[in-house]
C-alpha positions as CSV (number, residue, x, y, z in Angstrom):
1,M,0.1,-0.1,0.0
2,V,1.2,3.5,-0.7
3,M,1.6,5.7,2.2
4,E,1.9,9.1,0.4
5,G,1.7,10.5,-3.1
6,T,1.2,13.6,-5.2
7,I,-2.2,13.9,-6.9
8,L,-3.1,17.1,-8.8
9,G,-0.5,19.2,-7.3
10,H,-1.2,18.1,-3.7
11,K,0.8,15.9,-1.5
12,I,-1.7,13.3,0.1
13,S,-0.4,11.4,3.2
14,S,-1.6,10.2,6.6
15,K,-0.9,13.8,7.8
16,G,-3.5,15.0,5.4
17,I,-3.2,17.2,2.3
18,E,-0.5,19.5,1.7
19,V,0.5,21.6,-1.3
20,D,3.2,20.2,-3.4
21,K,6.4,22.4,-2.9
22,A,7.3,22.3,-6.7
23,K,3.9,23.8,-7.5
24,V,4.2,26.4,-4.9
25,E,7.6,27.6,-6.4
26,V,6.2,27.8,-9.9
27,I,3.1,29.8,-9.0
28,E,5.0,32.0,-6.7
29,K,7.2,33.1,-9.6
30,L,4.4,33.8,-12.2
31,L,4.3,37.4,-13.3
32,P,1.1,39.2,-14.0
33,P,-0.3,38.5,-17.7
34,T,0.7,41.2,-20.1
35,K,-1.5,39.9,-23.0
36,V,-5.0,38.4,-23.4
37,N,-3.2,34.9,-24.0
38,G,-1.5,35.2,-20.8
39,I,-4.8,35.8,-18.8
40,R,-6.6,32.9,-20.8
41,S,-3.6,30.7,-19.8
42,F,-3.6,31.6,-16.1
43,L,-7.3,31.5,-15.7
44,G,-7.5,28.1,-17.4
45,Y,-5.0,26.6,-14.9
46,A,-6.7,28.2,-12.0
47,D,-10.1,27.0,-13.3
48,Y,-9.1,23.5,-13.0
49,Y,-8.7,24.3,-9.1
50,R,-11.7,26.3,-8.9
51,R,-13.7,23.9,-6.6
52,F,-10.9,24.4,-3.9
53,I,-11.0,28.2,-4.3
54,K,-14.1,29.9,-2.5
55,D,-15.7,32.7,-4.5
56,F,-13.5,31.9,-7.6
57,S,-15.9,33.7,-10.0
58,K,-16.1,36.8,-7.9
59,I,-12.3,36.9,-7.5
60,S,-11.5,36.4,-11.3
61,K,-14.4,38.5,-12.5
62,S,-12.1,41.6,-13.4
63,M,-9.7,39.3,-15.1
64,C,-12.5,37.7,-17.2
65,K,-13.8,40.9,-18.4
66,L,-10.5,41.2,-20.3
67,L,-11.4,38.2,-22.3
68,Q,-14.4,39.8,-23.7
69,Q,-14.4,40.6,-27.5
70,N,-13.3,44.2,-28.3
71,Q,-12.1,44.7,-24.9
72,H,-8.9,47.0,-24.5
73,F,-6.4,45.1,-22.5
74,F,-5.7,47.1,-19.3
75,F,-4.5,45.2,-16.3
76,D,-5.4,47.6,-13.6
77,D,-5.3,47.4,-9.8
78,E,-8.5,45.4,-9.6
79,C,-6.9,42.7,-12.0
80,Q,-3.6,43.0,-10.1
81,S,-5.4,42.3,-6.7
82,A,-7.4,39.3,-8.3
83,F,-4.2,37.7,-9.7
84,K,-2.4,38.0,-6.4
85,E,-5.5,36.5,-4.6
86,L,-5.7,33.6,-7.0
87,K,-2.1,32.9,-6.7
88,K,-2.3,32.9,-3.0
89,R,-5.2,30.5,-3.0
90,L,-3.7,28.2,-5.6
91,I,-0.4,27.7,-3.3
92,S,-2.6,27.0,-0.1
93,A,-4.0,23.5,0.7
94,P,-7.7,23.1,-0.1
95,H,-9.8,24.0,2.9
96,H,-12.9,22.2,2.4
97,C,-11.3,18.7,1.9
98,S,-10.6,16.4,4.9
99,T,-7.3,17.3,6.3
100,R,-7.0,13.7,7.9
101,L,-7.1,10.5,5.9
102,D,-7.7,7.2,7.6
103,V,-4.9,5.1,6.5
104,T,-5.1,1.3,7.4
105,V,-1.9,-0.8,7.2
């Protein structure tokens, strides 16, 4: 039986769920997007984890507006704040999951 492993960027063990350190380092170094493709890429990645991020839609709303057709790209303070908040939540462990796993040996 496997006692611990990494699944979807999270380390699962008898101690509970922890964020994988390699994932944390990559996300911490991300720079704010400078083009629409960068926003689309970041939100696509973050969207995969949206079930672990409370109020994901509210937080990402300002960035999503930049994806609308004929929208001028202006990454303002509200977008910067949303980007930082999503990064913060991506590198923290999911809060609604059980933090204790029953492991039988």
